[in-house]
N, CA, C, O and CB atoms as a CASP TS submission, in Angstrom:
PFRMAT TS
TARGET T0000
AUTHOR 0000-0000-0000
METHOD Language model
MODEL 1
PARENT N/A
ATOM      1  N   UNK     1       0.803  -1.175  -0.045  1.00  0.00           N
ATOM      2  CA  UNK     1       0.123   0.009  -0.057  1.00  0.00           C
ATOM      3  C   UNK     1       0.937   1.296  -0.043  1.00  0.00           C
ATOM      4  O   UNK     1       1.919   1.448   0.684  1.00  0.00           O
ATOM      5  CB  UNK     1      -0.721  -0.014   1.000  1.00  0.00           C
ATOM      6  N   UNK     2       0.473   2.214  -0.888  1.00  0.00           N
ATOM      7  CA  UNK     2       1.302   3.402  -1.121  1.00  0.00           C
ATOM      8  C   UNK     2       1.081   4.323   0.201  1.00  0.00           C
ATOM      9  O   UNK     2       0.024   4.288   0.831  1.00  0.00           O
ATOM     10  CB  UNK     2       0.852   4.187  -2.567  1.00  0.00           C
ATOM     11  N   UNK     3       2.146   5.127   0.549  1.00  0.00           N
ATOM     12  CA  UNK     3       2.047   6.172   1.558  1.00  0.00           C
ATOM     13  C   UNK     3       1.079   7.253   0.990  1.00  0.00           C
ATOM     14  O   UNK     3       0.606   7.105  -0.136  1.00  0.00           O
ATOM     15  CB  UNK     3       3.496   6.782   1.910  1.00  0.00           C
ATOM     16  N   UNK     4       0.782   8.326   1.745  1.00  0.00           N
ATOM     17  CA  UNK     4      -0.089   9.278   1.069  1.00  0.00           C
ATOM     18  C   UNK     4       0.566  10.171   0.102  1.00  0.00           C
ATOM     19  O   UNK     4      -0.007  10.681  -0.861  1.00  0.00           O
ATOM     20  CB  UNK     4      -0.752  10.084   2.025  1.00  0.00           C
ATOM     21  N   UNK     5       1.989  10.352   0.466  1.00  0.00           N
ATOM     22  CA  UNK     5       2.803  11.181  -0.612  1.00  0.00           C
ATOM     23  C   UNK     5       2.950  10.481  -1.913  1.00  0.00           C
ATOM     24  O   UNK     5       2.935  11.063  -2.998  1.00  0.00           O
ATOM     25  CB  UNK     5       4.252  11.506  -0.119  1.00  0.00           C
ATOM     26  N   UNK     6       3.105   9.103  -1.735  1.00  0.00           N
ATOM     27  CA  UNK     6       3.171   8.228  -3.173  1.00  0.00           C
ATOM     28  C   UNK     6       1.826   8.401  -3.889  1.00  0.00           C
ATOM     29  O   UNK     6       1.792   8.690  -5.085  1.00  0.00           O
ATOM     30  CB  UNK     6       3.427   6.483  -2.925  1.00  0.00           C
ATOM     31  N   UNK     7       0.690   8.218  -3.137  1.00  0.00           N
ATOM     32  CA  UNK     7      -0.595   8.315  -3.658  1.00  0.00           C
ATOM     33  C   UNK     7      -0.665   9.761  -4.379  1.00  0.00           C
ATOM     34  O   UNK     7      -0.797   9.867  -5.599  1.00  0.00           O
ATOM     35  CB  UNK     7      -1.687   8.105  -2.486  1.00  0.00           C
ATOM     36  N   UNK     8      -0.586  10.612  -3.703  1.00  0.00           N
ATOM     37  CA  UNK     8      -0.580  11.991  -4.447  1.00  0.00           C
ATOM     38  C   UNK     8       0.214  12.147  -5.650  1.00  0.00           C
ATOM     39  O   UNK     8      -0.193  12.816  -6.600  1.00  0.00           O
ATOM     40  CB  UNK     8      -0.107  13.030  -3.580  1.00  0.00           C
ATOM     41  N   UNK     9       1.283  11.580  -5.643  1.00  0.00           N
ATOM     42  CA  UNK     9       2.357  11.709  -6.654  1.00  0.00           C
ATOM     43  C   UNK     9       1.803  10.766  -7.924  1.00  0.00           C
ATOM     44  O   UNK     9       2.025  11.076  -9.094  1.00  0.00           O
ATOM     45  CB  UNK     9       3.917  11.172  -5.994  1.00  0.00           C
ATOM     46  N   UNK    10       1.104   9.654  -7.557  1.00  0.00           N
ATOM     47  CA  UNK    10       0.470   8.805  -8.560  1.00  0.00           C
ATOM     48  C   UNK    10      -0.849   9.644  -9.316  1.00  0.00           C
ATOM     49  O   UNK    10      -1.007   9.714 -10.535  1.00  0.00           O
ATOM     50  CB  UNK    10      -0.042   7.378  -7.758  1.00  0.00           C
ATOM     51  N   UNK    11      -1.567  10.134  -8.482  1.00  0.00           N
ATOM     52  CA  UNK    11      -2.658  10.825  -8.768  1.00  0.00           C
ATOM     53  C   UNK    11      -2.304  12.089  -9.726  1.00  0.00           C
ATOM     54  O   UNK    11      -2.978  12.328 -10.729  1.00  0.00           O
ATOM     55  CB  UNK    11      -3.294  11.202  -7.466  1.00  0.00           C
ATOM     56  N   UNK    12      -1.434  12.707  -9.419  1.00  0.00           N
ATOM     57  CA  UNK    12      -0.615  13.775 -10.432  1.00  0.00           C
ATOM     58  C   UNK    12      -0.201  13.384 -11.584  1.00  0.00           C
ATOM     59  O   UNK    12      -0.298  14.118 -12.567  1.00  0.00           O
ATOM     60  CB  UNK    12       0.573  14.288  -9.940  1.00  0.00           C
ATOM     61  N   UNK    13       0.336  12.139 -11.641  1.00  0.00           N
ATOM     62  CA  UNK    13       0.954  11.533 -12.903  1.00  0.00           C
ATOM     63  C   UNK    13      -0.263  11.157 -13.682  1.00  0.00           C
ATOM     64  O   UNK    13      -0.237  11.358 -14.896  1.00  0.00           O
ATOM     65  CB  UNK    13       1.965  10.216 -12.632  1.00  0.00           C
ATOM     66  N   UNK    14      -1.317  10.640 -13.137  1.00  0.00           N
ATOM     67  CA  UNK    14      -2.282  10.158 -14.081  1.00  0.00           C
ATOM     68  C   UNK    14      -3.152  11.325 -14.545  1.00  0.00           C
ATOM     69  O   UNK    14      -3.811  11.197 -15.577  1.00  0.00           O
ATOM     70  CB  UNK    14      -3.131   9.034 -13.467  1.00  0.00           C
ATOM     71  N   UNK    15      -3.189  12.440 -13.844  1.00  0.00           N
ATOM     72  CA  UNK    15      -4.054  13.876 -14.230  1.00  0.00           C
ATOM     73  C   UNK    15      -3.181  14.200 -15.204  1.00  0.00           C
ATOM     74  O   UNK    15      -3.718  14.700 -16.192  1.00  0.00           O
ATOM     75  CB  UNK    15      -4.276  15.204 -13.028  1.00  0.00           C
ATOM     76  N   UNK    16      -1.916  14.068 -15.253  1.00  0.00           N
ATOM     77  CA  UNK    16      -0.937  14.686 -16.388  1.00  0.00           C
ATOM     78  C   UNK    16      -1.197  14.087 -17.458  1.00  0.00           C
ATOM     79  O   UNK    16      -0.794  14.731 -18.426  1.00  0.00           O
ATOM     80  CB  UNK    16       0.540  14.578 -16.205  1.00  0.00           C
ATOM     81  N   UNK    17      -1.839  12.855 -17.800  1.00  0.00           N
ATOM     82  CA  UNK    17      -2.145  12.098 -18.790  1.00  0.00           C
ATOM     83  C   UNK    17      -3.430  12.539 -19.540  1.00  0.00           C
ATOM     84  O   UNK    17      -3.591  12.233 -20.721  1.00  0.00           O
ATOM     85  CB  UNK    17      -2.209  10.821 -18.301  1.00  0.00           C
ATOM     86  N   UNK    18      -4.321  13.245 -18.861  1.00  0.00           N
ATOM     87  CA  UNK    18      -5.494  13.600 -19.223  1.00  0.00           C
ATOM     88  C   UNK    18      -5.272  14.427 -20.474  1.00  0.00           C
ATOM     89  O   UNK    18      -4.412  15.300 -20.356  1.00  0.00           O
ATOM     90  CB  UNK    18      -6.197  14.256 -18.140  1.00  0.00           C
ATOM     91  N   UNK    19      -5.873  14.326 -21.639  1.00  0.00           N
ATOM     92  CA  UNK    19      -5.985  14.888 -22.865  1.00  0.00           C
ATOM     93  C   UNK    19      -7.374  15.865 -23.013  1.00  0.00           C
ATOM     94  O   UNK    19      -8.393  15.361 -23.485  1.00  0.00           O
ATOM     95  CB  UNK    19      -5.947  13.697 -23.873  1.00  0.00           C
ATOM     96  N   UNK    20      -7.359  16.983 -22.675  1.00  0.00           N
ATOM     97  CA  UNK    20      -8.319  17.687 -22.818  1.00  0.00           C
ATOM     98  C   UNK    20      -8.802  18.129 -24.362  1.00  0.00           C
ATOM     99  O   UNK    20      -7.917  18.319 -25.196  1.00  0.00           O
ATOM    100  CB  UNK    20      -8.007  18.671 -22.015  1.00  0.00           C
ATOM    101  N   UNK    21     -10.172  18.287 -24.727  1.00  0.00           N
ATOM    102  CA  UNK    21     -10.645  18.582 -26.108  1.00  0.00           C
ATOM    103  C   UNK    21     -10.261  20.216 -26.280  1.00  0.00           C
ATOM    104  O   UNK    21     -10.309  21.082 -25.407  1.00  0.00           O
ATOM    105  CB  UNK    21     -12.406  18.222 -26.283  1.00  0.00           C
ATOM    106  N   UNK    22      -9.839  20.359 -27.786  1.00  0.00           N
ATOM    107  CA  UNK    22      -9.815  21.597 -28.146  1.00  0.00           C
ATOM    108  C   UNK    22     -11.002  22.544 -27.990  1.00  0.00           C
ATOM    109  O   UNK    22     -12.082  21.959 -27.914  1.00  0.00           O
ATOM    110  CB  UNK    22      -9.471  21.541 -29.304  1.00  0.00           C
ATOM    111  N   UNK    23     -11.045  23.910 -27.923  1.00  0.00           N
ATOM    112  CA  UNK    23     -12.356  24.740 -27.811  1.00  0.00           C
ATOM    113  C   UNK    23     -13.155  24.314 -29.131  1.00  0.00           C
ATOM    114  O   UNK    23     -14.370  24.135 -29.042  1.00  0.00           O
ATOM    115  CB  UNK    23     -12.058  26.501 -27.746  1.00  0.00           C
ATOM    116  N   UNK    24     -12.468  24.141 -30.405  1.00  0.00           N
ATOM    117  CA  UNK    24     -13.333  23.864 -31.562  1.00  0.00           C
ATOM    118  C   UNK    24     -14.143  22.372 -31.349  1.00  0.00           C
ATOM    119  O   UNK    24     -15.294  22.137 -31.717  1.00  0.00           O
ATOM    120  CB  UNK    24     -12.346  23.860 -32.956  1.00  0.00           C
ATOM    121  N   UNK    25     -13.330  21.546 -30.738  1.00  0.00           N
ATOM    122  CA  UNK    25     -13.976  20.178 -30.548  1.00  0.00           C
ATOM    123  C   UNK    25     -15.104  20.304 -29.648  1.00  0.00           C
ATOM    124  O   UNK    25     -16.123  19.658 -29.896  1.00  0.00           O
ATOM    125  CB  UNK    25     -13.002  19.119 -29.980  1.00  0.00           C
ATOM    126  N   UNK    26     -15.041  21.129 -28.536  1.00  0.00           N
ATOM    127  CA  UNK    26     -15.899  21.288 -27.679  1.00  0.00           C
ATOM    128  C   UNK    26     -17.263  21.868 -28.205  1.00  0.00           C
ATOM    129  O   UNK    26     -18.366  21.422 -27.887  1.00  0.00           O
ATOM    130  CB  UNK    26     -15.310  22.008 -26.745  1.00  0.00           C
ATOM    131  N   UNK    27     -17.019  23.005 -29.120  1.00  0.00           N
ATOM    132  CA  UNK    27     -18.236  23.789 -29.617  1.00  0.00           C
ATOM    133  C   UNK    27     -18.912  22.725 -30.331  1.00  0.00           C
ATOM    134  O   UNK    27     -20.070  22.426 -30.042  1.00  0.00           O
ATOM    135  CB  UNK    27     -17.928  25.120 -30.577  1.00  0.00           C
ATOM    136  N   UNK    28     -18.090  21.973 -31.491  1.00  0.00           N
ATOM    137  CA  UNK    28     -18.805  20.998 -32.310  1.00  0.00           C
ATOM    138  C   UNK    28     -19.539  20.043 -31.797  1.00  0.00           C
ATOM    139  O   UNK    28     -20.654  19.805 -32.259  1.00  0.00           O
ATOM    140  CB  UNK    28     -18.067  20.396 -33.033  1.00  0.00           C
ATOM    141  N   UNK    29     -18.969  19.282 -30.659  1.00  0.00           N
ATOM    142  CA  UNK    29     -19.529  18.259 -29.671  1.00  0.00           C
ATOM    143  C   UNK    29     -21.053  19.007 -29.181  1.00  0.00           C
ATOM    144  O   UNK    29     -22.114  18.386 -29.251  1.00  0.00           O
ATOM    145  CB  UNK    29     -18.301  17.990 -28.222  1.00  0.00           C
ATOM    146  N   UNK    30     -20.970  20.249 -28.746  1.00  0.00           N
ATOM    147  CA  UNK    30     -22.149  20.782 -27.928  1.00  0.00           C
ATOM    148  C   UNK    30     -23.079  20.956 -28.948  1.00  0.00           C
ATOM    149  O   UNK    30     -24.251  20.668 -28.709  1.00  0.00           O
ATOM    150  CB  UNK    30     -21.917  22.134 -27.082  1.00  0.00           C
ATOM    151  N   UNK    31     -22.716  21.437 -30.204  1.00  0.00           N
ATOM    152  CA  UNK    31     -23.633  21.611 -31.261  1.00  0.00           C
ATOM    153  C   UNK    31     -24.321  20.385 -31.682  1.00  0.00           C
ATOM    154  O   UNK    31     -25.532  20.343 -31.899  1.00  0.00           O
ATOM    155  CB  UNK    31     -22.984  22.174 -32.359  1.00  0.00           C
ATOM    156  N   UNK    32     -23.608  19.499 -31.780  1.00  0.00           N
ATOM    157  CA  UNK    32     -23.950  18.126 -32.068  1.00  0.00           C
ATOM    158  C   UNK    32     -24.913  17.573 -31.138  1.00  0.00           C
ATOM    159  O   UNK    32     -25.906  17.017 -31.608  1.00  0.00           O
ATOM    160  CB  UNK    32     -22.786  17.298 -32.073  1.00  0.00           C
ATOM    161  N   UNK    33     -24.752  17.653 -29.826  1.00  0.00           N
ATOM    162  CA  UNK    33     -25.598  17.227 -28.775  1.00  0.00           C
ATOM    163  C   UNK    33     -27.180  18.043 -28.877  1.00  0.00           C
ATOM    164  O   UNK    33     -28.250  17.449 -28.745  1.00  0.00           O
ATOM    165  CB  UNK    33     -24.748  17.564 -27.327  1.00  0.00           C
ATOM    166  N   UNK    34     -27.040  19.460 -29.131  1.00  0.00           N
ATOM    167  CA  UNK    34     -28.278  20.122 -29.313  1.00  0.00           C
ATOM    168  C   UNK    34     -29.022  19.668 -30.627  1.00  0.00           C
ATOM    169  O   UNK    34     -30.242  19.822 -30.692  1.00  0.00           O
ATOM    170  CB  UNK    34     -28.024  21.613 -29.321  1.00  0.00           C
ATOM    171  N   UNK    35     -28.348  19.133 -31.635  1.00  0.00           N
ATOM    172  CA  UNK    35     -29.182  18.840 -32.881  1.00  0.00           C
ATOM    173  C   UNK    35     -29.704  17.529 -32.489  1.00  0.00           C
ATOM    174  O   UNK    35     -30.910  17.339 -32.641  1.00  0.00           O
ATOM    175  CB  UNK    35     -28.356  18.813 -34.349  1.00  0.00           C
ATOM    176  N   UNK    36     -28.922  16.537 -31.974  1.00  0.00           N
ATOM    177  CA  UNK    36     -29.591  15.204 -31.819  1.00  0.00           C
ATOM    178  C   UNK    36     -30.810  15.358 -30.736  1.00  0.00           C
ATOM    179  O   UNK    36     -31.870  14.743 -30.846  1.00  0.00           O
ATOM    180  CB  UNK    36     -28.456  14.052 -31.309  1.00  0.00           C
ATOM    181  N   UNK    37     -30.533  16.188 -29.767  1.00  0.00           N
ATOM    182  CA  UNK    37     -31.844  16.433 -28.731  1.00  0.00           C
ATOM    183  C   UNK    37     -32.980  16.836 -29.345  1.00  0.00           C
ATOM    184  O   UNK    37     -34.071  16.317 -29.113  1.00  0.00           O
ATOM    185  CB  UNK    37     -31.645  17.510 -27.664  1.00  0.00           C
ATOM    186  N   UNK    38     -32.753  18.017 -30.370  1.00  0.00           N
ATOM    187  CA  UNK    38     -33.712  18.479 -31.103  1.00  0.00           C
ATOM    188  C   UNK    38     -34.458  17.317 -32.056  1.00  0.00           C
ATOM    189  O   UNK    38     -35.678  17.155 -32.091  1.00  0.00           O
ATOM    190  CB  UNK    38     -33.099  19.583 -31.855  1.00  0.00           C
ATOM    191  N   UNK    39     -33.653  16.681 -32.684  1.00  0.00           N
ATOM    192  CA  UNK    39     -34.108  15.572 -33.559  1.00  0.00           C
ATOM    193  C   UNK    39     -34.995  14.482 -32.760  1.00  0.00           C
ATOM    194  O   UNK    39     -36.033  13.990 -33.204  1.00  0.00           O
ATOM    195  CB  UNK    39     -32.815  14.866 -34.204  1.00  0.00           C
ATOM    196  N   UNK    40     -34.400  14.180 -31.477  1.00  0.00           N
ATOM    197  CA  UNK    40     -35.255  13.194 -30.685  1.00  0.00           C
ATOM    198  C   UNK    40     -36.377  13.720 -30.127  1.00  0.00           C
ATOM    199  O   UNK    40     -37.335  12.969 -29.943  1.00  0.00           O
ATOM    200  CB  UNK    40     -34.572  12.589 -29.631  1.00  0.00           C
ATOM    201  N   UNK    41     -36.451  14.999 -29.788  1.00  0.00           N
ATOM    202  CA  UNK    41     -37.544  15.873 -29.319  1.00  0.00           C
ATOM    203  C   UNK    41     -38.762  15.883 -30.508  1.00  0.00           C
ATOM    204  O   UNK    41     -39.944  15.691 -30.220  1.00  0.00           O
ATOM    205  CB  UNK    41     -36.898  17.455 -29.024  1.00  0.00           C
ATOM    206  N   UNK    42     -38.254  16.151 -31.962  1.00  0.00           N
ATOM    207  CA  UNK    42     -39.327  16.181 -32.860  1.00  0.00           C
ATOM    208  C   UNK    42     -39.858  14.719 -33.175  1.00  0.00           C
ATOM    209  O   UNK    42     -41.034  14.535 -33.490  1.00  0.00           O
ATOM    210  CB  UNK    42     -38.879  16.908 -34.123  1.00  0.00           C
ATOM    211  N   UNK    43     -39.056  13.823 -33.088  1.00  0.00           N
ATOM    212  CA  UNK    43     -39.432  12.318 -33.224  1.00  0.00           C
ATOM    213  C   UNK    43     -40.312  11.998 -32.422  1.00  0.00           C
ATOM    214  O   UNK    43     -41.416  11.666 -32.854  1.00  0.00           O
ATOM    215  CB  UNK    43     -38.441  11.391 -33.034  1.00  0.00           C
ATOM    216  N   UNK    44     -40.032  12.018 -30.997  1.00  0.00           N
ATOM    217  CA  UNK    44     -41.142  11.812 -29.962  1.00  0.00           C
ATOM    218  C   UNK    44     -42.192  12.603 -29.886  1.00  0.00           C
ATOM    219  O   UNK    44     -43.103  12.227 -29.149  1.00  0.00           O
ATOM    220  CB  UNK    44     -40.718  11.851 -28.777  1.00  0.00           C
ATOM    221  N   UNK    45     -42.327  13.765 -30.545  1.00  0.00           N
ATOM    222  CA  UNK    45     -43.588  14.546 -30.666  1.00  0.00           C
ATOM    223  C   UNK    45     -44.460  14.001 -31.631  1.00  0.00           C
ATOM    224  O   UNK    45     -45.669  13.928 -31.408  1.00  0.00           O
ATOM    225  CB  UNK    45     -43.354  15.933 -31.011  1.00  0.00           C
ATOM    226  N   UNK    46     -43.827  13.517 -32.941  1.00  0.00           N
ATOM    227  CA  UNK    46     -44.522  12.725 -33.858  1.00  0.00           C
ATOM    228  C   UNK    46     -45.152  11.323 -33.409  1.00  0.00           C
ATOM    229  O   UNK    46     -46.204  10.856 -33.843  1.00  0.00           O
ATOM    230  CB  UNK    46     -43.621  12.515 -34.899  1.00  0.00           C
ATOM    231  N   UNK    47     -44.333  10.759 -32.486  1.00  0.00           N
ATOM    232  CA  UNK    47     -44.694   9.338 -32.012  1.00  0.00           C
ATOM    233  C   UNK    47     -45.871   9.679 -31.084  1.00  0.00           C
ATOM    234  O   UNK    47     -46.914   9.029 -31.129  1.00  0.00           O
ATOM    235  CB  UNK    47     -43.400   8.476 -31.197  1.00  0.00           C
ATOM    236  N   UNK    48     -45.697  10.661 -30.281  1.00  0.00           N
ATOM    237  CA  UNK    48     -46.849  11.033 -29.177  1.00  0.00           C
ATOM    238  C   UNK    48     -48.241  11.585 -29.979  1.00  0.00           C
ATOM    239  O   UNK    48     -49.372  11.296 -29.588  1.00  0.00           O
ATOM    240  CB  UNK    48     -46.222  12.379 -28.049  1.00  0.00           C
ATOM    241  N   UNK    49     -48.026  12.238 -30.898  1.00  0.00           N
ATOM    242  CA  UNK    49     -49.278  12.893 -31.762  1.00  0.00           C
ATOM    243  C   UNK    49     -49.897  11.544 -32.467  1.00  0.00           C
ATOM    244  O   UNK    49     -51.120  11.411 -32.428  1.00  0.00           O
ATOM    245  CB  UNK    49     -48.707  14.198 -33.090  1.00  0.00           C
ATOM    246  N   UNK    50     -49.169  10.630 -33.054  1.00  0.00           N
ATOM    247  CA  UNK    50     -49.592   9.403 -33.638  1.00  0.00           C
ATOM    248  C   UNK    50     -50.454   8.725 -32.637  1.00  0.00           C
ATOM    249  O   UNK    50     -51.630   8.428 -32.848  1.00  0.00           O
ATOM    250  CB  UNK    50     -48.418   8.533 -34.062  1.00  0.00           C
ATOM    251  N   UNK    51     -49.804   8.496 -31.534  1.00  0.00           N
ATOM    252  CA  UNK    51     -50.370   7.464 -30.381  1.00  0.00           C
ATOM    253  C   UNK    51     -51.692   8.332 -29.972  1.00  0.00           C
ATOM    254  O   UNK    51     -52.707   7.697 -29.689  1.00  0.00           O
ATOM    255  CB  UNK    51     -49.147   7.162 -28.865  1.00  0.00           C
ATOM    256  N   UNK    52     -51.721   9.760 -29.931  1.00  0.00           N
ATOM    257  CA  UNK    52     -52.920  10.475 -29.494  1.00  0.00           C
ATOM    258  C   UNK    52     -54.103  10.332 -30.443  1.00  0.00           C
ATOM    259  O   UNK    52     -55.260  10.535 -30.074  1.00  0.00           O
ATOM    260  CB  UNK    52     -52.601  11.923 -29.328  1.00  0.00           C
ATOM    261  N   UNK    53     -53.771   9.977 -31.666  1.00  0.00           N
ATOM    262  CA  UNK    53     -54.662   9.866 -32.752  1.00  0.00           C
ATOM    263  C   UNK    53     -55.363   8.428 -32.704  1.00  0.00           C
ATOM    264  O   UNK    53     -56.576   8.220 -32.734  1.00  0.00           O
ATOM    265  CB  UNK    53     -53.876  10.111 -34.096  1.00  0.00           C
ATOM    266  N   UNK    54     -54.343   7.485 -32.623  1.00  0.00           N
ATOM    267  CA  UNK    54     -54.759   6.140 -32.828  1.00  0.00           C
ATOM    268  C   UNK    54     -55.319   5.642 -31.607  1.00  0.00           C
ATOM    269  O   UNK    54     -56.329   4.946 -31.713  1.00  0.00           O
ATOM    270  CB  UNK    54     -53.676   5.283 -33.287  1.00  0.00           C
ATOM    271  N   UNK    55     -54.877   5.856 -30.527  1.00  0.00           N
ATOM    272  CA  UNK    55     -55.349   5.117 -29.187  1.00  0.00           C
ATOM    273  C   UNK    55     -57.013   5.414 -28.991  1.00  0.00           C
ATOM    274  O   UNK    55     -57.737   4.553 -28.491  1.00  0.00           O
ATOM    275  CB  UNK    55     -54.402   5.781 -27.732  1.00  0.00           C
ATOM    276  N   UNK    56     -57.480   6.588 -29.395  1.00  0.00           N
ATOM    277  CA  UNK    56     -59.010   6.585 -29.129  1.00  0.00           C
ATOM    278  C   UNK    56     -59.915   5.780 -30.217  1.00  0.00           C
ATOM    279  O   UNK    56     -61.059   5.352 -30.060  1.00  0.00           O
ATOM    280  CB  UNK    56     -59.516   8.130 -29.106  1.00  0.00           C
ATOM    281  N   UNK    57     -59.177   5.704 -31.232  1.00  0.00           N
ATOM    282  CA  UNK    57     -59.842   5.125 -32.507  1.00  0.00           C
ATOM    283  C   UNK    57     -59.854   3.581 -31.982  1.00  0.00           C
ATOM    284  O   UNK    57     -60.907   2.950 -32.071  1.00  0.00           O
ATOM    285  CB  UNK    57     -58.889   5.419 -34.109  1.00  0.00           C
ATOM    286  N   UNK    58     -58.731   2.992 -31.455  1.00  0.00           N
ATOM    287  CA  UNK    58     -58.728   1.570 -31.231  1.00  0.00           C
ATOM    288  C   UNK    58     -59.483   1.308 -30.084  1.00  0.00           C
ATOM    289  O   UNK    58     -60.216   0.320 -30.053  1.00  0.00           O
ATOM    290  CB  UNK    58     -57.401   1.003 -31.099  1.00  0.00           C
ATOM    291  N   UNK    59     -59.376   2.213 -28.967  1.00  0.00           N
ATOM    292  CA  UNK    59     -60.269   1.859 -27.539  1.00  0.00           C
ATOM    293  C   UNK    59     -61.771   2.313 -27.591  1.00  0.00           C
ATOM    294  O   UNK    59     -62.696   1.873 -26.909  1.00  0.00           O
ATOM    295  CB  UNK    59     -59.598   2.688 -26.154  1.00  0.00           C
ATOM    296  N   UNK    60     -61.808   3.371 -28.629  1.00  0.00           N
ATOM    297  CA  UNK    60     -63.233   3.876 -28.701  1.00  0.00           C
ATOM    298  C   UNK    60     -63.597   4.664 -27.392  1.00  0.00           C
ATOM    299  O   UNK    60     -64.711   4.699 -26.868  1.00  0.00           O
ATOM    300  CB  UNK    60     -64.263   2.635 -28.902  1.00  0.00           C
ATOM    301  N   UNK    61     -62.345   5.351 -26.920  1.00  0.00           N
ATOM    302  CA  UNK    61     -62.742   6.173 -25.695  1.00  0.00           C
ATOM    303  C   UNK    61     -62.202   7.450 -26.124  1.00  0.00           C
ATOM    304  O   UNK    61     -61.152   7.510 -26.764  1.00  0.00           O
ATOM    305  CB  UNK    61     -62.143   5.662 -24.213  1.00  0.00           C
ATOM    306  N   UNK    62     -62.938   8.563 -25.768  1.00  0.00           N
ATOM    307  CA  UNK    62     -62.392   9.884 -25.831  1.00  0.00           C
ATOM    308  C   UNK    62     -62.597  10.196 -27.426  1.00  0.00           C
ATOM    309  O   UNK    62     -63.398   9.496 -28.044  1.00  0.00           O
ATOM    310  CB  UNK    62     -60.754   9.952 -25.262  1.00  0.00           C
ATOM    311  N   UNK    63     -61.987  11.085 -28.000  1.00  0.00           N
ATOM    312  CA  UNK    63     -61.915  11.552 -29.409  1.00  0.00           C
ATOM    313  C   UNK    63     -61.709  12.777 -29.530  1.00  0.00           C
ATOM    314  O   UNK    63     -61.629  13.282 -30.650  1.00  0.00           O
ATOM    315  CB  UNK    63     -62.960  11.318 -30.140  1.00  0.00           C
TER
END
């Protein structure tokens, strides 16, 4: 088992290996997330509207 100093040294060494994305990569990824979330929202809106129309016809309830 490592002593606290060795542990902190190992943590620092591992943290130095982290590669952070560039600003451009971050912006592109963020835009992609918003686009995909918007597409998913539109898709589920369509599915919801379809169910809203079909379920009353099938069950004979509401309308």
